[in-house]
KOLVOLO-691903 format. One record per residue: residue number from 0; residue in one letter; chain; x, y, z of N, C-alpha, C in turn. Coordinates in steps of 0.001 Angstrom, whole numbers. Example, Ala and Ser with C-alpha at 12.3 -4.5 7.8 and 13.67 -1.06 7.14 Angstrom:
REM residues 2
@pos=0; code=a; unit=A; nxx=13190; nyy=-5690; nzz=7800; caxx=12300; cayy=-4500; cazz=7800; cxx=13200; cyy=-3300; czz=7800
@pos=1; code=s; unit=A; nxx=12850; nyy=-2250; nzz=7080; caxx=13670; cayy=-1060; cazz=7140; cxx=12900; cyy=30; czz=7870
REM end
This chain:
REM residues 66
@pos=0; code=m; unit=A; nxx=-1595; nyy=8439; nzz=-10398; caxx=-727; cayy=7288; cazz=-10435; cxx=-1548; cyy=6080; czz=-10890
@pos=1; code=t; unit=A; nxx=-995; nyy=5328; nzz=-11815; caxx=-1696; cayy=4135; cazz=-12291; cxx=-1475; cyy=2984; czz=-11303
@pos=2; code=l; unit=A; nxx=-2338; nyy=1997; nzz=-11371; caxx=-2183; cayy=832; cazz=-10489; cxx=-934; cyy=34; czz=-10842
@pos=3; code=d; unit=A; nxx=-553; nyy=22; nzz=-12114; caxx=684; cayy=-673; cazz=-12499; cxx=1901; cyy=6; czz=-11882
@pos=4; code=n; unit=A; nxx=1911; nyy=1331; nzz=-11917; caxx=2996; cayy=2093; cazz=-11294; cxx=3017; cyy=1827; czz=-9791
@pos=5; code=t; unit=A; nxx=1847; nyy=1778; nzz=-9211; caxx=1729; cayy=1502; cazz=-7779; cxx=2281; cyy=129; czz=-7437
@pos=6; code=r; unit=A; nxx=1955; nyy=-855; nzz=-8238; caxx=2465; cayy=-2214; cazz=-8005; cxx=3994; cyy=-2231; czz=-8022
@pos=7; code=e; unit=A; nxx=4573; nyy=-1507; nzz=-8965; caxx=6031; cayy=-1425; cazz=-9037; cxx=6609; cyy=-829; czz=-7762
@pos=8; code=r; unit=A; nxx=6040; nyy=290; nzz=-7342; caxx=6546; cayy=990; cazz=-6161; cxx=6390; cyy=161; czz=-4893
@pos=9; code=i; unit=A; nxx=5235; nyy=-489; nzz=-4732; caxx=5033; cayy=-1329; cazz=-3549; cxx=5941; cyy=-2543; czz=-3612
@pos=10; code=g; unit=A; nxx=6126; nyy=-3098; nzz=-4800; caxx=7019; cayy=-4242; cazz=-4960; cxx=8434; cyy=-3935; czz=-4501
@pos=11; code=v; unit=A; nxx=8903; nyy=-2738; nzz=-4799; caxx=10234; cayy=-2324; cazz=-4353; cxx=10274; cyy=-2280; czz=-2828
@pos=12; code=q; unit=A; nxx=9267; nyy=-1677; nzz=-2199; caxx=9234; cayy=-1558; cazz=-744; cxx=9178; cyy=-2931; czz=-77
@pos=13; code=v; unit=A; nxx=8369; nyy=-3830; nzz=-618; caxx=8267; cayy=-5185; cazz=-69; cxx=9593; cyy=-5915; czz=-246
@pos=14; code=g; unit=A; nxx=10230; nyy=-5727; nzz=-1398; caxx=11513; cayy=-6369; cazz=-1660; cxx=12595; cyy=-5929; czz=-684
@pos=15; code=l; unit=A; nxx=12552; nyy=-4663; nzz=-302; caxx=13519; cayy=-4157; cazz=663; cxx=13215; cyy=-4658; czz=2072
@pos=16; code=g; unit=A; nxx=11917; nyy=-4854; nzz=2355; caxx=11499; cayy=-5354; cazz=3664; cxx=11856; cyy=-4401; czz=4786
@pos=17; code=g; unit=A; nxx=11620; nyy=-4819; nzz=5981; caxx=11968; cayy=-4015; cazz=7147; cxx=10914; cyy=-2988; czz=7490
@pos=18; code=g; unit=A; nxx=10911; nyy=-2581; nzz=8736; caxx=9923; cayy=-1644; cazz=9244; cxx=10010; cyy=-259; czz=8639
@pos=19; code=y; unit=A; nxx=11204; nyy=134; nzz=8182; caxx=11360; cayy=1466; cazz=7612; cxx=10601; cyy=1621; czz=6296
@pos=20; code=n; unit=A; nxx=10271; nyy=546; nzz=5639; caxx=9568; cayy=596; cazz=4367; cxx=8054; cyy=581; czz=4533
@pos=21; code=r; unit=A; nxx=7590; nyy=486; nzz=5749; caxx=6146; cayy=495; cazz=6017; cxx=5554; cyy=1866; czz=5718
@pos=22; code=n; unit=A; nxx=6197; nyy=2936; nzz=6154; caxx=5642; cayy=4270; cazz=5955; cxx=5560; cyy=4678; czz=4489
@pos=23; code=p; unit=A; nxx=6599; nyy=4452; nzz=3677; caxx=6428; cayy=4773; cazz=2256; cxx=5282; cyy=3986; czz=1620
@pos=24; code=t; unit=A; nxx=5101; nyy=2752; nzz=2051; caxx=4011; cayy=1933; cazz=1528; cxx=2668; cyy=2529; czz=1929
@pos=25; code=r; unit=A; nxx=2557; nyy=3016; nzz=3149; caxx=1321; cayy=3657; cazz=3598; cxx=1021; cyy=4902; czz=2776
@pos=26; code=l; unit=A; nxx=2046; nyy=5686; nzz=2449; caxx=1844; cayy=6884; cazz=1635; cxx=1400; cyy=6527; czz=221
@pos=27; code=i; unit=A; nxx=1992; nyy=5486; nzz=-342; caxx=1593; cayy=5025; cazz=-1673; cxx=131; cyy=4602; czz=-1648
@pos=28; code=r; unit=A; nxx=-251; nyy=3882; nzz=-610; caxx=-1637; cayy=3408; cazz=-509; cxx=-2600; cyy=4559; czz=-316
@pos=29; code=r; unit=A; nxx=-2159; nyy=5618; nzz=352; caxx=-3003; cayy=6810; cazz=509; cxx=-3316; cyy=7392; czz=-868
@pos=30; code=e; unit=A; nxx=-2304; nyy=7491; nzz=-1721; caxx=-2514; cayy=8012; cazz=-3071; cxx=-3488; cyy=7135; czz=-3847
@pos=31; code=v; unit=A; nxx=-3359; nyy=5825; nzz=-3681; caxx=-4259; cayy=4891; cazz=-4364; cxx=-5680; cyy=5070; czz=-3845
@pos=32; code=q; unit=A; nxx=-5833; nyy=5212; nzz=-2546; caxx=-7163; cayy=5364; cazz=-1964; cxx=-7844; cyy=6619; czz=-2486
@pos=33; code=i; unit=A; nxx=-7114; nyy=7702; nzz=-2578; caxx=-7684; cayy=8949; cazz=-3072; cxx=-8033; cyy=8836; czz=-4558
@pos=34; code=g; unit=A; nxx=-7162; nyy=8210; nzz=-5336; caxx=-7372; cayy=8126; cazz=-6779; cxx=-8240; cyy=6985; czz=-7259
@pos=35; code=h; unit=A; nxx=-8233; nyy=5864; nzz=-6529; caxx=-8909; cayy=4657; cazz=-7026; cxx=-9909; cyy=4051; czz=-6045
@pos=36; code=g; unit=A; nxx=-9890; nyy=4471; nzz=-4791; caxx=-10856; cayy=3978; cazz=-3820; cxx=-10326; cyy=2852; czz=-2940
@pos=37; code=q; unit=A; nxx=-11122; nyy=2544; nzz=-1923; caxx=-10741; cayy=1555; cazz=-915; cxx=-10604; cyy=147; czz=-1487
@pos=38; code=d; unit=A; nxx=-11436; nyy=-198; nzz=-2470; caxx=-11345; cayy=-1547; cazz=-3053; cxx=-9979; cyy=-1789; czz=-3684
@pos=39; code=a; unit=A; nxx=-9426; nyy=-770; nzz=-4348; caxx=-8094; cayy=-903; cazz=-4962; cxx=-7026; cyy=-1066; czz=-3884
@pos=40; code=v; unit=A; nxx=-7157; nyy=-327; nzz=-2786; caxx=-6202; cayy=-443; cazz=-1680; cxx=-6247; cyy=-1847; czz=-1096
@pos=41; code=d; unit=A; nxx=-7447; nyy=-2346; nzz=-824; caxx=-7590; cayy=-3684; cazz=-252; cxx=-7032; cyy=-4754; czz=-1197
@pos=42; code=m; unit=A; nxx=-7225; nyy=-4570; nzz=-2493; caxx=-6693; cayy=-5509; cazz=-3476; cxx=-5161; cyy=-5555; czz=-3388
@pos=43; code=l; unit=A; nxx=-4529; nyy=-4389; nzz=-3272; caxx=-3066; cayy=-4334; cazz=-3175; cxx=-2571; cyy=-4953; czz=-1870
@pos=44; code=i; unit=A; nxx=-3300; nyy=-4748; nzz=-798; caxx=-2929; cayy=-5356; cazz=490; cxx=-2896; cyy=-6872; czz=348
@pos=45; code=r; unit=A; nxx=-3917; nyy=-7410; nzz=-283; caxx=-3980; cayy=-8874; cazz=-459; cxx=-2937; cyy=-9363; czz=-1462
@pos=46; code=e; unit=A; nxx=-2790; nyy=-8629; nzz=-2555; caxx=-1861; cayy=-9030; cazz=-3619; cxx=-420; cyy=-9125; czz=-3110
@pos=47; code=f; unit=A; nxx=-14; nyy=-8182; nzz=-2272; caxx=1362; cayy=-8152; cazz=-1773; cxx=1489; cyy=-8696; czz=-351
@pos=48; code=d; unit=A; nxx=391; nyy=-9238; nzz=183; caxx=360; cayy=-9781; cazz=1549; cxx=922; cyy=-8765; czz=2552
@pos=49; code=l; unit=A; nxx=465; nyy=-7519; nzz=2427; caxx=977; cayy=-6435; cazz=3263; cxx=578; cyy=-6578; czz=4726
@pos=50; code=e; unit=A; nxx=-422; nyy=-7399; nzz=4979; caxx=-784; cayy=-7652; cazz=6373; cxx=332; cyy=-8396; czz=7079
@pos=51; code=t; unit=A; nxx=908; nyy=-9383; nzz=6409; caxx=2009; cayy=-10142; cazz=6984; cxx=3311; cyy=-9337; czz=6963
@pos=52; code=v; unit=A; nxx=3578; nyy=-8666; nzz=5850; caxx=4843; cayy=-7963; cazz=5673; cxx=4946; cyy=-6728; czz=6564
@pos=53; code=f; unit=A; nxx=3897; nyy=-5887; nzz=6558; caxx=3951; cayy=-4612; cazz=7278; cxx=2847; cyy=-4433; czz=8322
@pos=54; code=g; unit=A; nxx=1975; nyy=-5429; nzz=8478; caxx=886; cayy=-5309; cazz=9449; cxx=-222; cyy=-4369; czz=9002
@pos=55; code=l; unit=A; nxx=-370; nyy=-4147; nzz=7700; caxx=-1394; cayy=-3257; cazz=7167; cxx=-2590; cyy=-4088; czz=6733
@pos=56; code=t; unit=A; nxx=-3753; nyy=-3818; nzz=7318; caxx=-4921; cayy=-4667; cazz=7105; cxx=-5913; cyy=-4061; czz=6112
@pos=57; code=p; unit=A; nxx=-6634; nyy=-4922; nzz=5380; caxx=-7685; cayy=-4434; cazz=4480; cxx=-8736; cyy=-3670; czz=5272
@pos=58; code=g; unit=A; nxx=-9303; nyy=-2667; nzz=4633; caxx=-10352; cayy=-1874; cazz=5253; cxx=-9836; cyy=-678; czz=6032
@pos=59; code=t; unit=A; nxx=-8511; nyy=-569; nzz=6184; caxx=-7935; cayy=541; cazz=6910; cxx=-8000; cyy=1806; czz=6066
@pos=60; code=e; unit=A; nxx=-8424; nyy=2894; nzz=6675; caxx=-8519; cayy=4195; cazz=6008; cxx=-7139; cyy=4857; czz=5986
@pos=61; code=f; unit=A; nxx=-6676; nyy=5242; nzz=4795; caxx=-5350; cayy=5846; cazz=4664; cxx=-5395; cyy=7266; czz=4128
@pos=62; code=s; unit=A; nxx=-6571; nyy=7826; nzz=3938; caxx=-6650; cayy=9177; cazz=3371; cxx=-6140; cyy=10237; czz=4335
@pos=63; code=n; unit=A; nxx=-6023; nyy=9907; nzz=5619; caxx=-5535; cayy=10887; cazz=6588; cxx=-4033; cyy=10747; czz=6862
@pos=64; code=v; unit=A; nxx=-3353; nyy=9840; nzz=6187; caxx=-1907; cayy=9642; cazz=6363; cxx=-1172; cyy=10785; czz=5680
@pos=65; code=v; unit=A; nxx=-210; nyy=11363; nzz=6380; caxx=573; cayy=12465; cazz=5806; cxx=2037; cyy=12143; czz=5808
REM end
């Protein structure tokens, strides 16, 4: 998955808001972490302010999310 595709997918989840969209966002970030590394995940967290929106903090390991 490209980072542009990821931005689109996360943007949709953020736009929908609500707690139910937190888990799909975590799964998307897991894919990013595996394919692009932790720095890319942290960048997306900051870019979409996912800490405020979903409570997801930079530095969190997501490779074990299923």
